[in-house]
N, C-alpha and C positions, 0 to 999 in steps of 0.2 A: 186490464190493459190486457190486447191482445200479447203473446209470446210472445218473444225475444228471437231472432233468426238466428242461426247459425252461426253469424259473424257476429248477432250485433251485442249490445255495452252489454258484458260484466257475462257471457258467455268465453271456456276458456276452452281454444281452439288447441290441435293439437301439438299447433308450434309453438302453443304456450306449455305444455308439459312438455313436451320435448327441449324446450330452453330449463322451464326449472331444472327437470332431470340434470341435463349438461350440469347446471349452476353449481348442483350437490356433490357430486357425482367428482367437478373442478375441488369444489373443495375440499371434499375427502380427501383426494387424491395429495393437493398443496399441504394438507395438512402432513400427512406422513412423509411429503418426502421433504419439509423444513424437522421434521422429525433426523432423519437419515442425515441430512446434511448438519445437523448443529451435534450431530456425534462422530458421522466422519469429516468434517471442515470446519472445523471451532471457530480459527484466525478468519474464516471467511462472513463467520454470523455478525450482525448487525441490528440493534436493535429495532430501528426499525422497523425487519423484517416485518413483526406484526400487522404492518401499517398493507401487504402485497392484498391486494382483492384478485382471488379466483373470480375470472370474466367466462368459461363455458369448455368446456372438455369434448371435443369432435373429431370423428376420424382421429383418433391419436394424437393428438393438437392440440398441449394444455395452455390456454392465455391467461396470462399471467398481468395484472396494474398493476403498476410506482404509481405512489402517489408522486410524483415529476418526473420531466424528461433527466435530468443530473442522474438519480434512485436509477431510471431505465436504463439507460449508458452503461451505468455500473456496473446492472445484475447480469447485461446481454455480452462486458468485455468480461468480469470476473466469478460471474455463475452458473452463465449459461448448461457449462460441462454441466457441475456438480447437480446443478437440480434436474439436467436430461435424465442421464445415471439413476437418482433417486425414487426419477417419476417412474422409469422401468424397472427396481426394483420394488417397487410398492405395487403396483399394478401387473406387472409380469406384463408386459405388452410394451412395441414399439411404438413410448410415447418420444413425444421434442414439448419443450416450454418455448414458448415465446413470452417472453417481457414485453409488455406496450406502455403508453404512457396512460397522463393522466384522461386523454382525449383520444385513447384507443391508439395512437401512432406508435409503429414501432421505433427503431434506432435509427436516426438518418446518418450519411454518410458526410463527415465532413466537408469540405468544401477546397482543404487541402489532406490528403487519406495522410501526412503524419501529423495530424494535428495531436499535441498532448490530450488526455485523457482527467477529467477532471472527477476527482476524488469526491465520493456523493458527502461524506465524512465532513468535509473539510467549509463549513460553513461561518458564516460569524457569529452564530451564538456555542459553536462549539471551540471557537479562541480564545482559549485562557490568554488576559489580559494581566498584563503585570509590570512592573514599572519601566523592563526594558524592553516593551513595545505599548506602549501606550498610545504614544505619537502616529504609530505608524496601522495602528488598527483604527483609531480616529480620521486618519485621513484618507484610509480606503473606505472604510464606510460613507465619509460624503465625499467622494468617486461615484463610490452606485446609484449614491443615489440622486445627484447630481454630475452623470458623467457628462465629462464633454463644457464645462462648466468653474470645475473648484481642482485645483491642482492639477491640471493639464501640464505636462506629464506630471505624473507622480513616480518619481525612483526609489525602489524599496531596495535598502545596502546593510548586507550582513556576510557573518557567518556560514557553511553550511550549517542547514536542519534546522533552523531557529522559528520556521514558523513565516519566512517568505513567501512559500509558494503554496502559502496555504492562505497569505489573505488574499494572494492573486484570486487563487482559485474562489475565494469569496467572491470577489467585485465579483464575477462573470456568472455566480449563479445564483446571486441577488439580482447583474441585471437580465440574467437569465429569463427570470420570472417574471420580474416587469416588463417587459421589451420583450415580452415570443418572439417579434420580427424582428429584429434586431442580429446581425450579423455581427460576431464574434471570432476574432481570427485568435485564437491563443498558441502560439511556439514557442521550441530552445531558441536562441540563436543561430548556434546549432544547420536547425532546420530549417531557417527563415537563410542560412549562407547557401547549405544544400542547396534549396529549389529557386537559390537569382543562379549558383554557377548551371544546374540544369536545367535555365529558362534560355542561358546565355550557350551552352552549346549547342541548343534544339533550334534556337533561335528563334523561341518563342516569351520574349522578353514583356511585348503586349499581353500578351495571358497573365504575365505572372505580376507586372502591375499591377493590372484590374482585378486580382485575386485581392494587393495588398490592400490596393490605394481607395478601394470602395468601400471596405468597412465599417461598418455602426461602430469597432471596438477592438485596438491591438492592441496584447498585450505575450509581451515578451517575457522569457528566462533567462535568469544568464546572460543578459547581454553583455557582461566583459568578456564573450568570448568575440568583439569584435575589433576586437587589439591584434593588429597586424595586418588585418584582411582590407586591405585599402578599397579595393572595387565593391566589395558587400556595403563597408562604411560609408563608401559616397553612395551609391541602389539606396542607403537607409538613410541618406539625410535625406534627400526628395521623397521617400513613403514619409517621414516625417514629416517636414513643410507639406506636402499634400493633404496630409492628415489633421493637422496643427490647425490650417487655416479653412479646414470646416470645421471648425468645433468639435472635432470624433476625440475619443476620449487613448487616450496612450497610457499604458500601464507599465513600467517595465522593472526584474528586478537585476542585482549584481552583490557579487559577493565584497565589493569593493562605492565608495562614493564614484560618483566623474572622475574628479580631478585626479582620481589613485588608479585611472587602469589605462596601464601601460601604454600608449603610441594609438591614443585615442587622439582622433581631432580635436584639433580646439574648438572647429564651428559645433560637431557633437556634446562636445562636453559643455557649450554654451546650451545649450538646448537645452539639456536633459538641465540644468537648473532654472530651466523658464518658468517648474512649476511647484514641487515642494519633490527635496530629497532629505530621506529621513531613515533612522540606521533600524536594525530589530538588532540586538543582545542578548546576550545568555539568558535565562531566567533564575531570575533567585533562589532558593527551597521552598521557600512559600509557594512559588508560581510551581513549578516543578512538582512538589505534591497534589496541585486543583491537575495538572496535567497529566499526570496519569490517574488518578480518578473519572476522568472525561473519558480517557481512550477507554478506562475500563469499560465504562458504563454504555461507550458506544457498543463495546460489544455484547454488552447483556452480561459484561464478567461481572461478579460478586469478589468484592476483598476484603478479608479478617483485615484486625484491627489493627496495625501497625503494617501494614502492607506495601500502600503506598508511601510512607516516612520512608520507609527500607528505603526503596528503590529508588524514593527524591534524592539519599545521603549515597548511595555507590554512585548513582551517575547524575557528574554536575557537567555534560559538557555538550548535551544538543537535543533534542527534542524525539529526534529519528530513532535515541539509543532508548527514550523514553520509553518508546513507540513497541521499539524492538525486545527491551525487557519483558513488558505486558504480551505480549507473543509468544516468548518460551517461557512465561508462566502460565500461560493460557491450556499451549503446548504438553506441559506437562503433568498441567492438571490432569488433562485427559486420559494419556497415555497411563498414568500412575491413578490414578480411577480419585488424585484427591484435592480437598476440599484448597483455595487461593490464600490458603493463611502464613502467619508467619514465619515458621517453620522448611513451609516449603521455598517463601520466597531465600529463606537466607540457604538454602540449599539451593536455589538454578542464579539466586545473582550474590557477588560475593563481592562486602564492602571493601575498598582502598589502601585500607590501612590491612586489614584479613589472604589479600592475595598474597600470595609465595609466589613476587616476582623471580629471585633466585632458581624458580624452574621451568620457568617462560620456555620453550623449546618450537622447536621448528615439527611441521607437519611430518617430515621423509626422516627425522631422530624418529619421532615414535615408529611408524612404518616400522624404520631398518629393526627400532627394538624388538617391536612384537613378531619382527618376521625370522629373527635371529632365534627368540628366546624358543617358538611354539616351534618352529622347521614348518615354519609355510613357506608359500609362494604368494608374492603380491598381487599376480592373477589370480589367485585361490581367493585373495579378501573379496576383490571387485565381483566375481562372474556372483553367479546368483546362485553357489552353491548353497545350500541350510542344513549339513552334515556337521553334527557335533563338532567337530573336531574341525573347523573352516566357520562354523560359527559364533562359535565363542570366543575365537581369538578376533575375529571381527570386530565384536561387540567391544571386547577387552579395547581395540586401538577408539573405537568413539567415548569410551567412557576414559581415556586418559589421551586423547586430542579434546576433548571439555576439557579439562583438568588444567593441561601442562601446557596450550596451546593459545593463541588468539582468534579462530580462527570460529565462524559463525559455522551452525549447525549446519546448513547447505552449505558450508566452504568441505565441512567437514566430510557430509553426501557426497560432493562432487571429487573425492581421493578416492570414496571407495565404489565409484562403480558407479554413479550417480545417482545415490540414496535418497529421499529425500530429508526433508529435517524431523520427520514427526519420526520416522525408523531409527535413526540417529537420538533423539531426545529417546524411545526407548531399550535403546542397544547400552544405551549410556546408566539408563535406570535401572539396569535389568541388572551391568554388574554393580552398581555400586549399593542393592538390595545382598544382592549376594555376598560383597564381603563383608556387611553385616551380618550375616547372619556365618559363614564358612571363617573360621581362623589357618585353617590351610588356604584357602584360597587367599584370603587377608596378606601373608606372609610371601603368595608365591608373586602377587600382584605387587608389595615391596621390592621384590626384589625387582624385578621388570623393570617401577618409578626410577631403583639406584641405575639402572640403565641409562637412563633417560636421561637423571641428572647430572651423568657423572661420576657415576656412584660404585659401578662394578662393571664384571666386565662385560663383553660382548661375543660370546659365547651360543650356541646353543643346548636350549636342555635338555640334561641329561635322560 
């Protein structure tokens, strides 16, 4: 046989070598960036980050492929800046990170700019089924498998934070996977109303109707906000009819069943009942344990023995609070460099029967007590100053606010000059450690706490 030409079969070309080198460099840089993101942004991490695939690194652009379009949109929305910062830190160069879907396409702009974002975690496989949501889950799966033919419309109602949005997004994710060419409009009722009113004022009603009446599926969250909005109800009535008559799927969620939504027109109540109306109820103890375990697994977070049970016992209101508890545990473990064991869970999440309700105070009361006690100004606590005379009182405020108020970490940080939740958790942890190690400081804190709870005077420290 004659020798192969330079471009012949089996010959490695310069372009091939360049592509292979680019992929190796991309793989190394993505691996380094992931290490940094896991360390600096633990709450962003998801177990499916392991599926991210480096495509190339060329001219300062790192292209990373995601396993699905929903994951690509999630990464572009939530993780673009942290990954870009991490890649620049690892490479020491000006690098940008771009996420693409399985076909290599970047994120596409929604047909309506204010379309709700879909959380990649909210799949059917990650939804924990229990006695209070079994029917709603089964109905949502049936709609996702046969849209327009089963339960149209599907109307899911229940209190805040019980999983309605998760089910709506599970339907969207499943249908996006099975019918990638379908147009799905997923908006809140408020956005539907705002878009309608803006279109009326701008004289663009034909555009508005084309947007909403030509879709393959319409999903509206919090449809109870139609209450008392007569013009919007009229438009929604005609939109509903146009979709229903052409067998296109409609999915709605609400805090209340149709008949209990105040000032909702009877004709809409009737239409909402044409398909299936189903409720989601608060999860029982066993379901809450399973939810905590699933939320932790999605974040790649290992829970020690008894942690899930402790969290489930402390929080019996809604799923969002369970997820918030997991976030707090993850931050606390990262800041304190500890395992998520039962001791950490007990330190972070207080059981209802252990809560000291009489000491519940306002944020202003904590600030006033600290300002008077330490003789500092509120502007000093909110400024960027890091001198010990200011930093210590600021961290004390963080600690006492965590202990004596119902404010979240983000809210406490907001009172202190817009500091983030990680800073607040770190500051509170430092004071807790110092209190355990220093008896004199512990006595100082006791005197300050007495002022907050009404057991002491408000004169400045001598």
